[in-house]
C-alpha positions, 0 to 999 in steps of 0.5 A: 263411698262403699258399700256399707256406709249406706246399707248400715244407715238404710239398718239402723234407720230402720231400726231405729226408727228414724226418719231420715239420714242425712249425711254430714260429709266433714268440713276441716277436720278439727284434730287436722285429719288429711283427707285422701279425696277432696271436698269435691270429689267425697261428694260427688261420691256420696250424691252418687250413692243416695240417690237408690233412697229418697230417705237419704240426703246430703247437708253440705253444713260443714264442707261450706264453711271454711272453720273447723268442722266441730260437731257441736256446731253442726248439731247445735245447726241441726238442732235450730234445723229439725227442732224439736225431733230427735237426732240421733249421731251415727258414728263408728267405734274408733273415733267415738273412742275420742268422744270425752276429748271432742270439742264440749261432748257435753253439750252435744250430748244435750243434743242428740243420741249416739249410736255407736257403731262397734266394729267387733263385738269387744267393748272398750267403754274402759276409758269413757269415765262420766259418760259410762252412766249415759249408756242405754242397752234397751233399745225402746228406752233409747229411741224414746229419749231425747238426748242423752243416751249411748247405744253401743250397736252390734247387729250392724257391722260391714267388713268393709272399710275406707281404709280397705277401699285404699288400700285395694286400689293403691295395689290395682286391686278392684273395688267392685263387691266393695263399692257403687259402678258409677263410684267404682268408675268416678274412681278409677277414671279420677285416680283417687286413691294412688 
């Protein structure tokens, strides 16, 4: 959990008029991604940083499940939990690029609007085919829509990445400027990312 994982969502919360941000740590990745920290370490680092703002919370729905963590199932769970509120899925551009390969991606669009965080100023939507029609450039129309819209947010960026944090740690370089004091201590004490 680096500082941008908190700073950017708080800005998005304001920009997109959201009541709260709920972090959902991935349980079992549907693409077989191996995590560099175990479930309890990832949850603890998240707990360390969300305490700074009451509008931030964690739901361990995916962590508690032994099943593959499909976003569709998680969003269906949130729809039942928070109906009739509007739900927004906030994801990085790197994850969005494979969105049309996600389990039941068409059904996901019936539940939420998606905010895609762009890493650079190049919108790489060329391979999105039929979902290009769902792109919404007008923030007001996006905010009014209950579901079925995708908004590329170029306004909320950071030079910090999780990969960068892990690389710094593996080279024994300081990460103090990139993570909270609690997480810096936690990572060092636990020997994570070595």
